[in-house]
C-alpha positions as CSV (number, residue, x, y, z in Angstrom):
1,M,13.7,-16.8,-15.1
2,K,15.0,-14.3,-12.6
3,V,13.6,-10.9,-11.6
4,T,15.2,-8.2,-9.5
5,F,12.7,-6.3,-7.3
6,L,13.6,-2.7,-6.2
7,T,11.8,-1.3,-3.2
8,K,12.1,1.2,-0.3
9,E,10.0,-1.1,1.9
10,Y,10.7,-4.7,2.8
11,P,10.5,-6.5,6.2
12,P,11.3,-5.5,8.8
13,H,10.8,-2.0,7.4
14,V,7.2,-2.0,6.2
15,Y,5.0,1.0,6.9
16,G,2.5,1.0,4.0
17,G,0.7,-1.0,1.3
18,A,3.6,-1.1,-1.1
19,G,5.7,-2.9,1.5
20,V,2.9,-5.5,2.1
21,H,2.6,-5.9,-1.6
22,I,6.3,-6.6,-2.2
23,E,6.7,-8.9,0.8
24,N,3.9,-11.2,-0.4
25,L,4.5,-11.0,-4.1
26,A,8.3,-11.7,-3.7
27,R,7.5,-14.8,-1.6
28,E,4.9,-16.2,-4.0
29,L,6.9,-15.5,-7.1
30,S,9.9,-17.3,-5.5
31,Y,7.9,-20.5,-5.7
32,L,7.9,-20.1,-9.5
33,I,11.1,-18.2,-10.5
34,D,14.3,-16.8,-8.9
35,V,13.7,-13.5,-7.1
36,E,16.2,-11.0,-5.9
37,V,15.0,-8.1,-3.7
38,R,17.2,-4.9,-3.4
39,T,15.8,-2.7,-0.7
40,F,16.5,0.3,1.5
41,G,17.9,-1.0,4.8
42,E,20.4,-3.5,6.2
43,Q,18.7,-6.8,5.2
44,D,20.9,-9.7,4.2
45,E,19.0,-12.9,3.7
46,T,19.2,-15.9,1.4
47,L,16.3,-18.3,1.0
48,P,15.6,-20.9,-1.6
49,R,15.1,-18.9,-4.8
50,L,14.8,-15.6,-2.8
51,R,17.8,-13.3,-2.1
52,V,17.3,-10.0,-0.1
53,K,19.9,-7.3,0.2
54,G,19.6,-3.9,1.9
55,Y,21.3,-0.7,0.8
56,Q,21.9,2.5,2.8
57,P,22.1,6.2,1.7
58,W,25.5,7.7,1.4
59,S,26.7,9.2,4.7
60,R,27.3,12.5,3.0
61,M,23.5,12.8,2.6
62,S,23.1,13.2,6.4
63,E,25.9,15.8,7.0
64,G,25.5,19.5,7.6
65,E,23.0,21.7,9.4
66,D,20.8,22.3,6.4
67,K,19.0,18.9,5.9
68,L,16.2,20.3,3.7
69,F,16.8,18.0,0.7
70,N,18.5,15.2,2.5
71,S,15.5,12.8,2.2
72,V,15.1,12.8,-1.5
73,L,18.9,13.1,-2.2
74,G,19.5,10.3,0.2
75,T,16.9,8.2,-1.8
76,F,18.8,8.9,-5.0
77,S,22.1,7.9,-3.4
78,T,20.6,4.6,-2.2
79,D,19.3,4.1,-5.8
80,L,22.8,4.6,-7.1
81,S,24.2,2.0,-4.7
82,I,21.5,-0.4,-5.6
83,V,22.2,-0.2,-9.3
84,R,26.0,-0.3,-8.8
85,D,25.9,-4.0,-8.0
86,R,25.6,-6.0,-11.2
87,M,22.2,-7.2,-12.2
88,D,22.1,-10.7,-13.8
89,S,18.3,-10.9,-14.0
90,D,16.0,-11.2,-17.0
91,L,14.0,-8.2,-15.8
92,V,14.2,-5.4,-13.2
93,H,11.0,-4.4,-11.5
94,S,10.7,-1.2,-9.3
95,H,8.0,-0.2,-6.8
96,T,7.1,3.5,-6.1
97,W,9.2,6.5,-7.1
98,Y,11.7,5.8,-4.3
99,S,13.3,3.0,-6.3
100,A,12.3,4.1,-9.8
101,F,15.6,5.9,-10.5
102,A,17.4,2.6,-9.9
103,G,15.0,0.8,-12.2
104,F,15.5,3.3,-15.0
105,M,19.3,3.1,-14.7
106,G,19.2,-0.7,-14.4
107,K,17.4,-1.0,-17.7
108,L,20.0,1.2,-19.4
109,L,23.1,-0.2,-17.7
110,Y,22.3,-3.9,-17.9
111,D,20.2,-3.9,-21.1
112,I,17.2,-5.7,-19.5
113,P,13.4,-4.9,-19.7
114,Y,12.1,-2.6,-17.0
115,V,8.8,-3.0,-15.2
116,A,7.4,-0.3,-12.8
117,T,4.5,-0.8,-10.4
118,V,2.6,2.3,-9.5
119,H,1.3,2.2,-5.9
120,S,0.4,5.9,-6.0
121,L,1.0,8.9,-8.3
122,E,2.9,12.1,-7.3
123,P,0.7,14.4,-9.5
124,L,-2.4,13.2,-7.6
125,R,-0.8,13.8,-4.2
126,P,0.0,17.5,-4.1
127,W,0.0,17.4,-0.3
128,K,3.3,15.6,-0.5
129,E,4.9,19.0,-1.0
130,E,4.1,19.6,2.7
131,Q,6.3,16.6,3.5
132,L,9.1,17.0,0.9
133,G,9.2,20.7,0.2
134,R,10.8,21.5,-3.1
135,S,12.0,17.9,-3.2
136,Y,8.5,17.0,-4.3
137,H,9.5,18.4,-7.7
138,L,12.4,15.9,-7.9
139,S,10.2,12.9,-6.8
140,S,7.7,14.0,-9.5
141,W,10.4,14.3,-12.1
142,V,11.9,10.9,-11.4
143,E,8.5,9.2,-11.4
144,R,7.8,10.6,-14.9
145,L,11.3,9.7,-16.1
146,A,10.9,6.1,-15.0
147,L,7.3,5.5,-16.0
148,E,7.6,6.9,-19.5
149,N,10.7,4.8,-20.1
150,A,9.4,1.6,-18.6
151,D,8.7,-1.4,-20.8
152,R,5.6,-2.2,-18.8
153,V,3.8,-0.1,-16.1
154,V,1.7,-2.1,-13.7
155,A,-1.4,-0.4,-12.2
156,V,-3.0,-2.0,-9.1
157,S,-6.5,-1.1,-10.3
158,R,-8.4,-0.2,-13.5
159,Q,-9.0,3.3,-12.0
160,S,-5.2,3.7,-11.4
161,R,-4.5,2.6,-15.0
162,G,-6.8,5.4,-16.3
163,E,-5.0,8.0,-14.0
164,I,-1.6,6.8,-15.3
165,L,-2.7,7.3,-18.9
166,E,-4.1,10.7,-18.2
167,N,-1.0,12.0,-16.5
168,F,1.9,10.4,-18.4
169,N,2.8,10.0,-22.1
170,L,2.4,6.3,-22.4
171,P,0.8,4.0,-25.1
172,P,-2.2,2.2,-23.5
173,E,-0.8,-1.3,-24.4
174,R,2.2,-0.7,-22.2
175,V,0.1,-0.2,-19.0
176,V,-1.4,-3.4,-17.5
177,V,-3.5,-4.1,-14.4
178,V,-2.5,-6.5,-11.7
179,H,-4.4,-6.1,-8.5
180,N,-3.0,-6.3,-5.0
181,G,-3.6,-9.4,-3.0
182,I,-3.9,-10.8,0.6
183,D,-2.2,-13.6,2.4
184,L,-5.3,-15.7,3.2
185,N,-3.5,-18.0,5.6
186,T,-2.4,-15.1,7.8
187,W,-5.3,-12.8,7.5
188,K,-8.2,-14.6,9.0
189,P,-10.4,-14.1,12.1
190,L,-8.4,-14.3,15.3
191,A,-10.0,-15.0,18.7
192,T,-7.4,-13.5,21.0
193,S,-8.1,-10.6,23.3
194,D,-4.5,-9.6,24.3
195,T,-4.3,-6.5,22.1
196,R,-7.7,-5.1,23.1
197,R,-6.9,-5.8,26.8
198,H,-3.5,-4.1,26.4
199,F,-5.1,-0.9,25.0
200,G,-8.2,-1.0,27.2
201,I,-10.5,-1.5,24.2
202,E,-14.0,-2.6,25.4
203,G,-17.3,-2.9,23.7
204,D,-18.3,-2.1,20.1
205,Y,-15.8,-0.2,18.0
206,I,-15.2,1.0,14.5
207,L,-11.7,0.4,13.2
208,F,-9.4,2.6,11.1
209,V,-5.9,1.6,10.0
210,G,-3.6,3.8,7.8
211,R,-0.7,6.1,7.6
212,T,-0.8,9.5,9.4
213,S,-1.5,11.4,6.1
214,R,-4.1,13.6,4.5
215,Q,-4.5,10.9,1.9
216,K,-6.0,8.5,4.4
217,G,-8.8,10.9,5.5
218,M,-8.7,10.1,9.2
219,V,-9.9,13.7,10.1
220,H,-13.1,13.0,8.2
221,L,-13.7,9.9,10.2
222,V,-13.1,11.7,13.5
223,E,-15.6,14.4,12.3
224,A,-18.1,11.7,11.4
225,M,-18.0,10.3,14.9
226,K,-20.1,13.3,16.0
227,H,-23.0,11.7,14.1
228,V,-22.3,8.0,14.8
229,D,-24.7,6.3,17.2
230,P,-23.7,6.6,20.9
231,G,-22.2,3.6,22.6
232,V,-19.7,2.9,19.8
233,K,-16.2,4.1,19.8
234,C,-13.6,4.5,17.0
235,V,-10.1,3.0,17.3
236,C,-7.6,4.6,14.9
237,C,-4.3,2.8,14.3
238,T,-1.8,5.0,12.4
239,S,2.0,5.3,11.9
240,A,4.6,7.1,9.8
241,P,3.3,10.7,9.9
242,D,4.0,12.7,6.7
243,T,4.8,15.8,8.8
244,P,4.7,16.8,12.4
245,E,2.2,19.5,11.4
246,I,-0.3,16.9,10.0
247,E,0.1,14.8,13.2
248,E,-0.6,17.9,15.3
249,E,-3.7,18.7,13.2
250,I,-5.1,15.3,13.6
251,L,-4.4,15.3,17.4
252,A,-6.3,18.5,17.8
253,K,-9.3,16.8,16.0
254,V,-9.0,13.7,18.2
255,K,-9.0,15.8,21.4
256,E,-12.5,17.2,20.4
257,Q,-14.0,13.7,20.1
258,P,-13.8,11.6,23.3
259,R,-15.1,8.4,21.5
260,V,-11.9,8.3,19.3
261,Q,-9.0,6.3,20.6
262,W,-5.8,7.0,18.7
263,I,-3.0,4.4,18.6
264,N,-0.3,6.3,16.8
265,Y,2.5,3.9,16.3
266,L,3.2,0.7,14.3
267,L,1.8,-2.5,15.7
268,R,2.7,-6.1,15.1
269,K,0.8,-7.9,12.4
270,E,-1.0,-10.2,14.8
271,Q,-2.2,-7.2,16.8
272,Y,-3.7,-5.6,13.7
273,I,-5.4,-9.0,12.9
274,E,-7.0,-9.1,16.3
275,L,-8.3,-5.5,16.1
276,Y,-9.7,-6.2,12.7
277,S,-11.3,-9.4,13.8
278,H,-13.4,-7.9,16.6
279,C,-14.5,-4.5,15.2
280,V,-18.1,-4.1,14.2
281,V,-17.1,-2.4,10.9
282,F,-14.0,-1.2,9.2
283,A,-13.8,2.4,7.9
284,C,-11.6,3.5,5.1
285,P,-12.2,7.3,4.5
286,S,-9.3,7.8,2.1
287,V,-9.5,10.8,-0.3
288,Y,-7.1,9.1,-2.7
289,E,-6.4,5.3,-2.9
290,P,-5.0,3.5,-6.0
291,F,-6.0,0.2,-4.4
292,G,-6.3,0.1,-0.6
293,I,-4.9,-3.2,0.8
294,I,-6.4,-2.4,4.2
295,N,-9.9,-3.2,2.8
296,L,-8.7,-6.6,1.8
297,E,-7.4,-7.1,5.3
298,A,-10.7,-6.2,6.8
299,M,-12.6,-8.4,4.4
300,A,-10.3,-11.4,5.0
301,T,-11.1,-11.1,8.7
302,E,-14.8,-11.2,7.8
303,R,-15.5,-7.6,8.6
304,P,-17.9,-5.3,6.7
305,V,-16.3,-2.2,5.1
306,V,-17.5,1.4,4.8
307,A,-15.1,3.1,2.4
308,S,-14.7,6.1,0.1
309,A,-15.7,5.6,-3.5
310,V,-12.3,6.5,-4.8
311,G,-9.7,4.7,-6.9
312,G,-9.2,1.0,-6.7
313,I,-11.4,0.7,-3.6
314,Q,-14.4,0.6,-6.0
315,E,-12.9,-2.6,-7.5
316,V,-12.6,-4.2,-4.1
317,V,-15.7,-3.3,-2.0
318,V,-19.0,-4.3,-3.6
319,P,-21.7,-2.0,-2.4
320,E,-24.5,-3.7,-0.4
321,E,-22.7,-7.0,-0.8
322,T,-19.4,-6.7,1.1
323,G,-19.9,-3.1,2.5
324,L,-20.8,0.4,1.5
325,L,-19.2,3.1,-0.5
326,V,-19.6,6.8,0.3
327,P,-18.4,10.1,-1.3
328,P,-14.9,11.1,-0.1
329,A,-14.4,13.9,2.4
330,D,-18.1,13.8,3.5
331,P,-18.2,13.0,7.2
332,R,-22.0,13.0,7.4
333,A,-22.4,10.5,4.5
334,L,-19.7,8.4,6.2
335,A,-21.5,8.5,9.5
336,D,-24.8,7.5,7.9
337,A,-23.3,4.5,6.2
338,L,-21.5,3.4,9.5
339,N,-24.8,3.7,11.3
340,R,-26.6,1.5,8.7
341,V,-24.1,-1.3,9.4
342,L,-24.0,-0.7,13.2
343,R,-27.8,-0.9,13.5
344,D,-28.2,-4.3,11.7
345,R,-25.6,-6.7,13.1
346,Q,-27.0,-9.7,11.1
347,W,-26.6,-7.8,7.9
348,A,-23.1,-6.8,9.0
349,R,-22.2,-10.4,9.6
350,R,-23.5,-11.3,6.1
351,L,-21.4,-8.5,4.6
352,G,-18.3,-9.7,6.4
353,L,-18.7,-13.3,5.3
354,A,-19.3,-12.2,1.7
355,G,-16.1,-10.1,1.9
356,R,-14.1,-13.1,3.0
357,Q,-15.5,-15.1,0.1
358,R,-14.6,-12.3,-2.3
359,V,-11.0,-12.1,-1.3
360,E,-10.7,-15.9,-1.5
361,D,-12.1,-15.8,-5.0
362,H,-10.2,-12.9,-6.5
363,F,-7.3,-11.6,-4.4
364,S,-5.0,-14.4,-3.2
365,W,-1.3,-13.7,-3.7
366,T,-0.9,-17.0,-5.5
367,S,-3.2,-15.8,-8.3
368,I,-1.5,-12.3,-8.3
369,A,1.9,-14.0,-8.7
370,Q,0.7,-16.1,-11.6
371,R,-0.6,-13.0,-13.3
372,T,2.6,-11.2,-12.7
373,L,4.7,-14.1,-14.1
374,A,2.4,-14.2,-17.2
375,M,3.1,-10.5,-17.7
376,Y,6.9,-11.1,-17.5
377,Q,6.7,-13.9,-20.0
378,E,4.7,-11.8,-22.4
379,L,7.2,-8.9,-22.1
380,L,10.2,-11.1,-22.6
381,A,8.5,-12.7,-25.7
382,A,7.7,-9.3,-27.1
383,K,11.4,-8.3,-26.7
384,G,12.6,-11.5,-28.3
385,R,14.3,-12.5,-25.0
386,A,14.6,-16.1,-23.8
387,P,14.5,-16.2,-20.0
388,Q,17.2,-17.9,-18.0
389,P,16.6,-21.6,-17.4
390,A,15.1,-22.5,-14.0
């Protein structure tokens, strides 16, 4: 069997959970079947059973003084380039709206089943119009076109599956749940201190990791720090701001709270692992989160998690067992939960160890790949297609 993955993010260009998902799923699936990854970028790599090729937007998309719509039109031009090269796979599988147009066209042009994984939904992210302007209506259109014409839609949580069915015209049997996963060999406690020394991080700290976006709720965490016990600081690691305005808005908040240290650029993986490994508690104050891989990262490094009770987070964090859940956009409730963990370090340790056990039991990429392959096999059988021989 062979599958073609379509994605905007793939190493070395990974800035969010979708990129982490695809990097790991492609690797694990390549141990079982042939995998081709077509991505936005300049990648050109051939490994055993894994081929990666990058594609660029057309140069015309960056010309002229008025660049208002260049981002989304450049995305579509990359999709056209991606689908122009012949696909000889049994299935095509897109991730996020950025590559959905190519997935939809690949199905029609090459007469192969189409699978689309939803990492977030445009109708549930209206703040994206701040970032994309009127282009947001194009991203919403292409997402609807792709999902409603996909042969299978993959939701990364049960909550996300319900949201997909509420917002799109799809029969329930066409929407399946396959959770995200974590690389357990990479994400584990790390004893190094280089990163903390480099950034001057001393003493006890709460950690936040996420994009610079309204979705991730960092402003609520900064506000919560007014009510968090003294002697504890908050380290916020962000990157890829949606807009300069959002970045400036968060900066203004951070300036009001001296116990918040903001690292506003992408770090190396081992730096994140060190910061996770030595925080007292990890905070995930998202207002919308279909899954939230960052919580798996914290749990894999044996850290307790305090997170918003939204989306797929509720299927990852077990209240009172691996962490605590709080209402979204409620800084006082967030602070109270953080204080509970900070004041009982033995309990915090038990939460962290239980979190590691939970990700080992339920969220390894090996098991996620096996579930994905089973879904491919079911789809091909339903279509009366025999996969290519291995």
